[in-house]
KERO-287849 format. One record per residue (C-alpha): residue number from 1; x, y, z; residue in one letter. Coordinates in steps of 0.05 Angstrom, whole numbers, plus 5000, padded with zeros to 4 digits. Example, Ala and Ser with C-alpha at 12.3 -4.5 7.8 and 13.67 -1.06 7.14 Angstrom:
<recs>
[1,[5246,4910,5156],'A']
[2,[5273,4979,5143],'S']
</recs>
This chain:
<recs>
[1,[4647,9086,8120],'M']
[2,[4682,9141,8081],'N']
[3,[4753,9162,8095],'T']
[4,[4737,9229,8127],'I']
[5,[4686,9198,8175],'M']
[6,[4735,9140,8191],'R']
[7,[4790,9191,8207],'K']
[8,[4743,9229,8252],'S']
[9,[4721,9167,8290],'V']
[10,[4793,9144,8299],'L']
[11,[4815,9213,8319],'S']
[12,[4764,9214,8375],'V']
[13,[4789,9146,8397],'A']
[14,[4860,9173,8399],'G']
[15,[4884,9132,8339],'L']
[16,[4912,9153,8273],'A']
[17,[4893,9124,8205],'F']
[18,[4943,9122,8150],'A']
[19,[4929,9085,8085],'G']
[20,[4891,9028,8118],'G']
[21,[4939,9021,8177],'I']
[22,[4919,9039,8247],'F']
[23,[4973,9072,8289],'A']
[24,[4977,9082,8364],'G']
[25,[4957,9142,8406],'P']
[26,[4965,9210,8374],'V']
[27,[4973,9280,8399],'A']
[28,[4914,9326,8386],'H']
[29,[4922,9398,8363],'T']
[30,[4874,9456,8366],'M']
[31,[4851,9440,8295],'D']
[32,[4802,9381,8302],'A']
[33,[4811,9361,8229],'H']
[34,[4887,9352,8233],'T']
[35,[4918,9294,8269],'V']
[36,[4993,9293,8285],'H']
[37,[5025,9229,8309],'A']
[38,[5087,9234,8352],'K']
[39,[5132,9174,8345],'P']
[40,[5151,9145,8412],'A']
[41,[5223,9126,8423],'A']
[42,[5227,9065,8467],'V']
[43,[5293,9038,8491],'A']
[44,[5290,8965,8509],'V']
[45,[5349,8937,8547],'Q']
[46,[5352,8861,8541],'A']
[47,[5369,8828,8607],'A']
[48,[5436,8794,8610],'K']
[49,[5434,8719,8625],'P']
[50,[5434,8702,8699],'D']
[51,[5506,8684,8719],'P']
[52,[5478,8630,8765],'A']
[53,[5444,8597,8705],'A']
[54,[5508,8601,8664],'L']
[55,[5552,8567,8717],'I']
[56,[5503,8531,8763],'P']
[57,[5557,8488,8796],'H']
[58,[5612,8541,8800],'G']
[59,[5676,8533,8761],'V']
[60,[5717,8471,8772],'Q']
[61,[5792,8477,8777],'G']
[62,[5840,8528,8749],'E']
[63,[5812,8569,8691],'Q']
[64,[5845,8585,8625],'S']
[65,[5832,8645,8581],'H']
[66,[5851,8666,8511],'I']
[67,[5842,8731,8473],'T']
[68,[5795,8721,8414],'L']
[69,[5805,8748,8344],'N']
[70,[5748,8767,8297],'D']
[71,[5741,8696,8269],'E']
[72,[5737,8666,8338],'Q']
[73,[5686,8718,8360],'T']
[74,[5644,8703,8298],'A']
[75,[5646,8629,8317],'N']
[76,[5622,8646,8387],'V']
[77,[5563,8683,8357],'K']
[78,[5549,8625,8309],'A']
[79,[5548,8576,8368],'I']
[80,[5500,8621,8406],'I']
[81,[5455,8629,8345],'A']
[82,[5453,8554,8334],'A']
[83,[5437,8543,8407],'T']
[84,[5379,8593,8404],'K']
[85,[5354,8561,8339],'K']
[86,[5354,8493,8373],'A']
[87,[5311,8524,8429],'G']
[88,[5362,8509,8483],'L']
[89,[5380,8554,8542],'P']
[90,[5443,8594,8554],'E']
[91,[5475,8537,8593],'R']
[92,[5477,8495,8529],'A']
[93,[5516,8552,8496],'A']
[94,[5565,8554,8554],'V']
[95,[5578,8479,8547],'I']
[96,[5585,8485,8472],'S']
[97,[5633,8544,8474],'I']
[98,[5675,8513,8529],'A']
[99,[5679,8449,8488],'T']
[100,[5700,8487,8426],'S']
[101,[5751,8526,8466],'L']
[102,[5783,8461,8488],'Q']
[103,[5777,8425,8421],'E']
[104,[5798,8481,8373],'S']
[105,[5806,8547,8411],'K']
[106,[5743,8567,8373],'L']
[107,[5778,8560,8306],'E']
[108,[5743,8524,8250],'N']
[109,[5800,8475,8236],'L']
[110,[5807,8439,8170],'G']
[111,[5853,8379,8159],'H']
[112,[5918,8392,8195],'L']
[113,[5960,8340,8160],'G']
[114,[6006,8301,8207],'D']
[115,[5983,8345,8265],'A']
[116,[5911,8322,8255],'N']
[117,[5879,8277,8307],'D']
[118,[5855,8223,8260],'H']
[119,[5803,8258,8215],'D']
[120,[5779,8309,8266],'S']
[121,[5754,8375,8237],'L']
[122,[5718,8440,8254],'G']
[123,[5702,8476,8318],'L']
[124,[5688,8413,8358],'F']
[125,[5740,8367,8325],'Q']
[126,[5685,8321,8301],'Q']
[127,[5704,8261,8258],'R']
[128,[5670,8243,8192],'P']
[129,[5691,8170,8205],'S']
[130,[5652,8172,8271],'S']
[131,[5588,8194,8238],'G']
[132,[5588,8268,8254],'W']
[133,[5577,8287,8181],'G']
[134,[5617,8302,8118],'T']
[135,[5679,8345,8122],'P']
[136,[5639,8402,8090],'E']
[137,[5584,8395,8142],'Q']
[138,[5631,8390,8202],'I']
[139,[5669,8453,8181],'T']
[140,[5603,8492,8178],'D']
[141,[5597,8525,8247],'P']
[142,[5521,8521,8249],'E']
[143,[5520,8448,8228],'Y']
[144,[5575,8426,8276],'S']
[145,[5543,8463,8334],'T']
[146,[5475,8433,8318],'T']
[147,[5507,8364,8315],'A']
[148,[5540,8376,8383],'F']
[149,[5475,8401,8413],'L']
[150,[5437,8341,8386],'K']
[151,[5487,8297,8423],'G']
[152,[5480,8339,8486],'L']
[153,[5404,8334,8485],'K']
[154,[5411,8258,8485],'Q']
[155,[5451,8260,8550],'V']
[156,[5400,8247,8604],'D']
[157,[5404,8303,8656],'G']
[158,[5457,8345,8620],'W']
[159,[5426,8408,8651],'Q']
[160,[5445,8385,8721],'D']
[161,[5515,8358,8705],'M']
[162,[5581,8394,8715],'P']
[163,[5603,8422,8648],'L']
[164,[5661,8375,8638],'T']
[165,[5617,8313,8649],'E']
[166,[5564,8337,8599],'A']
[167,[5617,8355,8547],'A']
[168,[5655,8290,8556],'Q']
[169,[5592,8248,8549],'T']
[170,[5582,8279,8480],'V']
[171,[5654,8284,8457],'Q']
[172,[5686,8222,8488],'V']
[173,[5754,8256,8493],'S']
[174,[5820,8227,8515],'A']
[175,[5824,8286,8563],'Y']
[176,[5755,8287,8597],'P']
[177,[5771,8338,8651],'D']
[178,[5801,8389,8604],'A']
[179,[5734,8422,8586],'Y']
[180,[5726,8450,8657],'A']
[181,[5783,8500,8649],'Q']
[182,[5742,8540,8598],'W']
[183,[5677,8547,8636],'E']
[184,[5687,8618,8661],'Q']
[185,[5708,8646,8594],'Q']
[186,[5651,8609,8560],'A']
[187,[5601,8637,8610],'A']
[188,[5630,8707,8601],'D']
[189,[5623,8702,8525],'L']
[190,[5551,8678,8530],'V']
[191,[5536,8735,8579],'G']
[192,[5566,8784,8530],'Q']
[193,[5536,8759,8464],'Y']
[194,[5471,8723,8481],'W']
[195,[5428,8785,8470],'N']
[196,[5469,8818,8416],'S']
</recs>
């Protein structure tokens, strides 16, 4: 079929042909041989995560809150991206962010000298000597989040646990109830950045 005939057939069908690519509906003018396509502007508003899914058990205890700097915000976004890449829901990101808020205040900590808790590093204060990875891996936000999420997925029923119980099962912290204080801020951050 030659190009002129193809354009005519497509024009009648309300489609435009441009260099082998079919485009959507077009506006017809009085001249039957000229086809003008009007681009359609479509605004798509992504739905924010359901607050009930972010905090299914309600917050436990008194809540803490810190103001985040650019680095901390970038780490929040890295945690959310790693959670999405792992195919896990928003709740997993809430647990991850709350855990990181408790462990490092969302700062990717290197070796802190005498202030270091053993050999703990990174957003989640994971330890190379405990098998979390090399220092280079643990201080990579995507790697450390993926390692945390791998541990979380191995916790039977984590989706139905209170945040502090799920986080503690992965982290085995000396302060198991401390994660709960960050649940509201973590949920707010996931609500704010999940679709951005």
